[in-house]
C-alpha positions in Angstrom: 5.6 -14.7 -12.7 2.3 -16.0 -11.2 -1.0 -15.8 -13.0 -3.8 -16.5 -10.5 -6.7 -18.3 -12.2 -10.1 -19.2 -11.0 -12.6 -21.0 -13.3 -12.6 -19.1 -16.6 -11.1 -16.0 -15.1 -7.3 -15.2 -15.1 -5.7 -12.4 -13.3 -2.7 -11.6 -15.5 0.1 -9.2 -14.4 0.5 -6.3 -16.8 3.1 -3.8 -15.6 4.2 -1.5 -12.8 3.8 2.3 -12.6 6.0 4.4 -10.4 9.1 4.5 -8.2 9.6 5.4 -4.5 11.1 8.9 -4.4 10.3 12.2 -2.8 9.5 14.5 -5.7 8.4 14.6 -9.3 7.1 11.5 -11.1 7.2 9.2 -8.1 5.0 8.0 -5.2 5.8 8.3 -1.5 3.4 6.4 0.8 0.5 6.4 -1.7 -2.8 5.4 0.0 -5.5 5.5 -2.6 -6.3 6.3 -6.3 -9.1 7.5 -8.4 -9.7 6.6 -12.1 -10.3 9.2 -14.8 -11.2 8.9 -18.5 -8.7 7.7 -21.1 -6.6 5.9 -18.6 -5.8 8.8 -16.4 -4.9 8.0 -12.8 -5.1 10.3 -9.7 -2.8 8.8 -7.0 -3.2 10.2 -3.5 0.0 10.1 -1.5 0.2 10.8 2.2 4.0 11.1 2.4 6.2 9.9 5.2 7.1 13.3 6.6 4.1 15.4 7.5 5.2 18.6 5.7 6.5 16.8 2.6 5.3 14.6 -0.2 1.5 15.3 0.3 0.1 15.3 -3.2 -2.2 13.9 -5.8 0.1 12.6 -8.6 -1.5 12.5 -12.0 -0.3 10.0 -14.6 -1.6 7.6 -17.2 -1.9 3.8 -17.4 1.0 4.0 -19.9 3.2 5.8 -17.4 3.0 9.3 -18.8 3.4 11.8 -15.9 1.2 15.0 -16.0 2.1 16.7 -12.7 0.8 16.9 -9.2 -1.0 19.2 -6.7 -1.5 19.5 -3.0 0.1 21.0 0.0 0.4 20.5 3.8 -1.6 22.6 6.3 -4.9 23.5 7.7 -5.8 26.3 5.3 -8.2 26.2 2.4 -7.5 23.1 0.2 -4.6 21.9 2.3 -4.2 18.5 3.9 -2.5 17.0 6.9 -3.6 13.3 6.8 -5.3 12.6 3.5 -6.8 9.2 3.4 -9.2 8.6 0.5 -10.0 9.9 -3.0 -13.0 9.5 -5.3 -13.9 11.1 -8.7 -17.4 12.0 -9.7 -18.8 11.8 -13.2 -17.5 15.4 -14.0 -14.0 14.3 -12.8 -14.2 16.4 -9.7 -11.9 14.9 -7.1 -13.1 14.5 -3.5 -10.4 13.9 -0.9 -10.9 13.0 2.8 -8.5 14.4 5.5 -8.4 12.6 8.8 -6.7 15.5 10.6 -8.7 18.4 9.2 -11.9 16.5 9.6 -13.2 17.5 6.2 -13.7 16.7 2.5 -11.9 18.9 -0.1 -13.1 19.1 -3.7 -10.9 19.9 -6.7 -11.2 20.0 -10.4 -9.0 17.6 -12.4 -6.3 20.3 -12.7 -6.1 20.6 -8.9 -8.0 23.9 -8.5 -9.9 24.0 -5.2 -13.7 24.1 -5.7 -15.2 23.4 -2.3 -14.5 22.0 1.1 -16.8 20.9 3.9 -16.9 19.0 7.2 -16.5 19.6 10.9 -15.3 17.4 13.8 -17.9 15.8 16.0 -20.0 12.8 16.7 -23.5 14.1 15.8 -25.0 13.3 12.4 -23.3 15.1 9.6 -20.1 15.6 11.6 -16.9 13.7 11.1 -14.2 12.0 13.2 -11.3 10.7 11.0 -13.0 10.3 7.6 -11.3 7.8 5.4 -12.8 5.8 2.4 -15.0 7.6 -0.2 -17.3 6.3 -2.9 -20.3 7.5 -4.9 -23.6 5.7 -4.9 -25.9 5.2 -7.9 -27.6 8.6 -7.1 -24.2 10.5 -7.2 -24.3 10.9 -3.4 -21.0 10.7 -1.6 -20.6 7.9 1.0 -18.0 8.7 3.6 -16.4 6.2 6.0 -16.5 8.0 9.3 -13.9 5.8 10.9 -13.7 6.9 14.5 -17.5 7.4 14.7 -17.7 3.8 13.4 -20.3 4.5 10.8 -21.0 5.4 7.2 -22.5 8.8 6.3 -24.2 9.8 3.1 -23.9 13.4 1.8 -24.8 15.4 -1.3 -21.8 16.5 -3.3 -21.8 19.9 -1.5 -21.8 18.4 1.9 -25.5 18.3 2.9 -26.1 15.4 5.3 -28.6 12.8 4.1 -28.3 9.6 6.2 -26.1 7.4 8.3 -25.8 3.8 9.4 -23.5 1.8 11.7 -22.3 2.0 15.3 -19.4 0.7 17.4 -19.2 -3.0 18.0 -18.6 -6.4 16.4 -22.2 -7.4 15.6 -23.8 -7.4 12.2 -23.9 -3.9 10.8 -21.6 -2.6 13.5 -18.0 -1.4 12.9 -14.7 -1.1 14.7 -12.7 1.5 12.7 -14.0 0.9 9.2 -11.7 2.0 6.4 -12.6 1.3 2.8 -15.8 1.4 0.8 -17.0 0.4 -2.6 -20.4 0.3 -4.4 -21.4 -2.2 -7.1 -23.7 -1.8 -10.1 -26.8 -2.6 -8.1 -26.0 0.1 -5.5 -25.0 -2.4 -2.9 -22.2 -1.2 -0.5 -19.1 -3.1 0.7 -17.1 -1.9 3.7 -13.9 -3.1 5.1 -14.2 -3.3 8.9 -10.6 -2.8 9.8 -10.3 -3.8 13.5 -12.9 -6.5 13.2 -11.0 -8.1 10.3 -14.0 -8.6 8.0 -16.0 -7.2 5.1 -19.6 -6.2 5.4 -22.2 -5.9 2.6 -25.2 -3.6 2.8 -28.1 -2.6 0.7 -28.3 0.9 -1.0 -29.9 2.4 2.1 -27.6 0.7 4.6 -29.6 -2.5 5.4 -27.2 -5.2 6.5 -26.9 -8.1 4.1 -24.0 -10.3 5.0 -20.4 -10.4 6.3 -17.3 -12.5 5.9 -13.8 -12.8 7.3 -12.0 -13.3 10.5 -8.5 -12.6 11.9 -5.6 -14.7 10.3 -3.6 -15.3 7.2 -5.6 -18.1 5.6 -8.0 -17.9 2.6 -10.8 -15.5 3.5 -9.0 -14.3 6.7 -7.6 -10.8 7.1 -5.0 -8.8 9.0 -6.4 -5.3 8.8 -8.3 -5.0 5.5 -8.2 -1.5 4.0 -9.0 -0.7 0.4 -11.8 -2.4 -1.5 -13.2 -2.4 -5.0 -15.9 -4.2 -7.0 -15.7 -4.9 -10.7 -18.4 -5.0 -13.4 -19.1 -8.7 -12.9 -19.5 -8.3 -9.1 -16.2 -9.7 -8.0 -14.8 -8.0 -4.8 -11.2 -7.1 -4.3 -10.0 -6.6 -0.7 -6.6 -5.2 0.2 -5.4 -7.3 3.1 -2.9 -4.8 4.5 -0.6 -6.7 6.9 -0.9 -9.9 5.0 0.6 -8.0 2.0 -2.0 -9.3 -0.5 -5.2 -8.6 -2.3 -7.9 -11.3 -1.9 -10.6 -11.7 -4.5 -14.1 -12.9 -3.6 -17.4 -13.4 -5.4 -20.3 -11.1 -4.4 -21.3 -13.2 -1.4 -17.8 -13.5 0.0 -16.7 -16.8 -1.5 -13.0 -16.9 -1.8 -11.7 -17.1 -5.4 -7.9 -16.3 -5.4 -5.3 -13.8 -4.3 -2.7 -11.5 -5.7 0.6 -11.1 -3.9 2.6 -9.0 -6.3 4.6 -9.7 -9.5 6.4 -6.3 -10.0 8.9 -5.6 -12.7 10.7 -2.3 -13.0 8.6 0.6 -14.2 9.7 2.8 -17.1 10.4 5.5 -14.5 12.6 3.2 -12.5 14.5 2.0 -15.6 15.2 5.6 -16.6 16.4 6.4 -13.1 18.8 3.5 -13.1 20.1 4.3 -16.6 21.1 7.8 -15.3 22.7 6.4 -12.1 25.4 3.8 -12.8 26.2 3.2 -9.1 22.6 2.2 -8.4 22.6 0.0 -11.5 25.8 -1.8 -10.2 24.3 -2.2 -6.8 21.3 -4.1 -8.3 23.6 -6.2 -10.5 25.6 -7.5 -7.6 22.6 -8.0 -5.3 22.1 -11.6 -4.4 18.3 -11.8 -4.4 15.9 -9.2 -5.7 12.9 -11.6 -5.8 11.3 -10.1 -2.7 10.8 -6.7 -4.4 8.2 -8.3 -6.7 5.7 -8.7 -3.9 3.3 -6.2 -2.3 4.5 -4.5 0.8 1.7 -2.9 2.9 -0.6 -2.3 0.0 -3.4 0.2 0.8 -5.8 0.7 -2.1 -7.3 -1.0 -5.1 -9.4 0.1 -8.1 -10.8 -1.8 -11.1 -11.7 0.0 -14.4 -14.3 -0.9 -17.0 -11.6 -2.8 -19.0 -10.9 -5.2 -16.2 -7.6 -3.6 -15.2 -6.8 -4.0 -11.5 -4.7 -1.2 -10.0 -3.1 -2.1 -6.6 -1.6 0.7 -4.5 1.7 -0.9 -3.4 2.2 1.7 -0.7 5.5 0.9 1.0 7.2 0.2 -2.4 6.1 3.5 -4.0 4.3 2.1 -7.0 1.2 0.7 -8.6 1.0 -2.9 -9.8 -1.4 -3.4 -12.7 -3.2 -6.6 -13.5 -5.7 -7.5 -16.1 -8.7 -9.7 -15.5 -9.2 -12.0 -18.5 -12.3 -14.0 -19.0 -12.0 -17.0 -21.3 
């Protein structure tokens, strides 16, 4: 088991949550998660078949499963291509849907509260919304991916401002995806097709950028999810390099996580009930590869320094703990 270390900081693997299955306490093509109080997790899964497996799965850090909600379609509160999830201070859940071009809002039990958004390129309209984050004023920042911009709304969908345009210059985007806000209100965006991260001020003023295409330190192959912890460290999900890279607040590379998974409690219980599956694992020549990330999509960090990585293609979350000496 690896324990990435940088200076006085250690990123220690803790445990795995989940198993890849089609129903119940499992994840199937999870893409993002939101953090709730008392260790509650809201895991957004897109599914691999359009009319199946769409759901928000609700569980705890300790692997207790509470249930799920969500359904496929274009009707009120339904999704086709859910992409991002964020929770506000009242634990209302905001979910972006690329196909329906809208944001749906639910309470923590999964009851529909509101939905808003229309397709278009004008200010306030959406074209494939993806990442979501709240700023210091409780306004919702929406990554408007195919319009190559960030838009800011009130919680009920009133348009406030926007920044960004198509391109590869400073402050421009080519299919942005993930977004995160630090304690100072500064905004980090993963610029997917430009293989970089950009940092902005609270009002969208360009600050800096880092990254290029590749698989070396500080290079990316389609960055997606992003998070910032309480000390300002930035976590970037490097999708097709199957890793999470960790940077300081100005883009200085620190270390990377590549996966250390053990079997989750859910997986152990499934195997215990299926002797044939247990025997198949026993005779397998090499299971070491299943420890690593496979197309990770999202990352979040809580106020206890726990890092949650959405290990999408393996149907699980891998949990790390940041320890400062």
